[in-house]
N, C-alpha and C positions, 0 to 999 in steps of 0.2 A: 905646474899641472899634472905631471906624471905621476908624482907623489899623491896627488889628490885622488886620481883617477884610482891607482893602486889601493888607497886607502878605502874608497868606496866599494871596490870589488870585495875586499875582505870583510868590511861591515855588513853589506847587503848579502853577502853569501852566509854569514853567520846567523842573519834573520830570516827564518824560513817563511814559505809560504805553505797551505795545506798542512798545517802541523799537526792535525788529527788524523792524516790518512793512516789506514790499516790495510795493507796488501791482502788481496782475495784469494785464498788458497785454492779457489776452483776457477779464478778468473785466466785471463790470457796474460802469458809472460811476454813483456817487452823488456828491451835491451837497450843500453846507452855504450856505444863502443867509442873509444877516444885513442888518439895519438896526441904527439907533443903539443899540437896547436888546434887540434879540430875534433870535434864529437858528433856522431851518427846517432840517430835512432833506428832500431831495429826491430822488426816485427816478423811475425809467421806471414808467409808469401800467401796463403789463403787459409781460411777457417770459415766457420759458419756464419760468421758477422760481415767478412769482407773479404774480397777476392781481389788481390793487387793487380792481376794480371788484366782485370777491366780497366785499369788506369794506365799502368805501364807494361804493355803486353811482353810476354816471354820472348828474348833474342837469343840468338846463338845457342840453339838447342845443342849443337855439338857440346857445350859445356855441360849439358845434364839438365836436369830439373832441379833447380834450386827451391830449398824449402824455406828460406828466409830472405827478407829484402830490407836494406838499410838506405836510410835516407839522410842526406847532409847537405844543408842549404849553405850557400857563401858567395863569396865575391867571384863573379864569372871571369875577370881576366885572372886571378889567381889560380882557379881551378884549370884553365885553359893552358897556362904558361908553366905551373909548376908541377912538374911531375917526380922530382927529386929535391930534397931540401937544398940541395947546392943550387936548383935554379931560383931560388928566392933572392930577391934584389932590393937593397933599401928604397928605391923609387916606388917600387910597385907595392912594397908594405905601407909605406907613406901615403899613397894615393887611396889604397883601399879604406886606411884608416882615418884618416882625415876629410876625405870627399867620400859624400853619398855615390856610390858606385852600382852598376848593373848586377845582377845574381842569376845563380843557376842553382839548380837541383842537380845533386849527384846521387844516381841510384846504383846500387851494387847488390848482386844477389849471392848467397851463400848456399852451399851445400851441406854444411856442417852446422851442428849447435852453435850459435854464437859463444857459448860457456867455454868452448875450446880455444877461444882466442884469449891472448893474456890480457889486455887491459879492457874489461867489461863490467858492467854493471847490470843486476836485473830484478823486475819486480812484477809481481802480477796484478793488475788492476781488473776491475768488473768490466761488464759487457757494455754497460752503459758509459764506463770512463773509456774503453779502447775505441767505441764509437766516436767520441768527442775527440781522441787522438787522430782517428782516421779523417774526420773533417780538417782538422787543424793542419796536417801533412797535404791533404788534397790542395787546401786554400793557399800552398806555397808553390804551387805550379801554376804557370803562366798558361792559359788554354787558347784555344782557335774558337772561333765561331760556332764549331761544332762539339765543343766541349771537350776536344782532344787535346793532350799535352803536345809540346812543342819541342822535337828533339833538336840538339844542338850538333852540328856538323863537327863531330869531335870523335876520336877512336876509343875513348875512354882508357883507364890505366891498365885493367886485367882481362878485359875480353868478357867479363860476364857484368860490365858497368856501363851505364849510359849518362850523358849530361842532358838536361832539359832545363828550357827557358823557365826562369822563377819569377814570382812576385817580391815587390819591396826592393829597398835598397840596403846596401851594406854600408855600416859606418861605425864610427868608434862606439858608439852607444848600442847598435844592434849588430853583433857579430854573429857568427856562426854558430857558436856556443849561447848566445843569447837565444838563439831561433831553437836550439834543442832543449834549452831549459824551459822556454815557453811552452813546447810540447809537452814537458813533464806537468808545467802549472795547469794545463788544460785537461791532461787527464787525471788531475787532481790528486797527483804524487806529491809528498813533501820535498821540497827542492828549495833553492836560493831564491830570495826575492831579486837577485840580478846576478847573472853569470857570464861576464866576458870572457873567462879561461875555463878550459878542461877540469881543472882541478874545482873550480867553483861547481859546476854541473855536478860533478861526483860526490860531492861533500856530504851530502845527505843520503845518498843511496848506500843500501846495505852491500857488505861485500858478498860476491856470488857463492853459491853452495855447490862447490865442482864435485862433491862426492856422490850426487844423486845417481 
């Protein structure tokens, strides 16, 4: 079973969608940030197309006005219980992988260009593609009757991040990286057909231009 899962991940990573995608040199730059097991989509905090403060208002102003905001969807219990890799337990991993589990959205604000982080990919998309991405990210939040996001009572990891209730369930075939990969699909970016691991998400994205 595990071998078949890994084989499917490799094959479906090598088969891209949106294979005719061409970056828009005058478009909106979006970023994919990754760590060993998880990826985030990072976008400008506000531009002429959308202001993310209208959905997730700025908090903790003592941390300054952040210019970029990252979104990571994933298993709620994992987000709540794992602050360091040493916090990971086999039982928690098996539960989140094999059983559909509740989800959360992790929102973190950055005051630096995401290209200054070690593990990042960047691509420019058109206005229409960016708005499609905005709609996709917004659809990941569970909202109250007034259309407002639902904060989770958790302090976050860094002070400039927060957790919110999310839509959908996390499971073996819809991981946090699948969510990020679907964001790229919706935005029309060339990406893997299926991407359960960070390496799958990054595979078709160009290396960043750090010399700008």
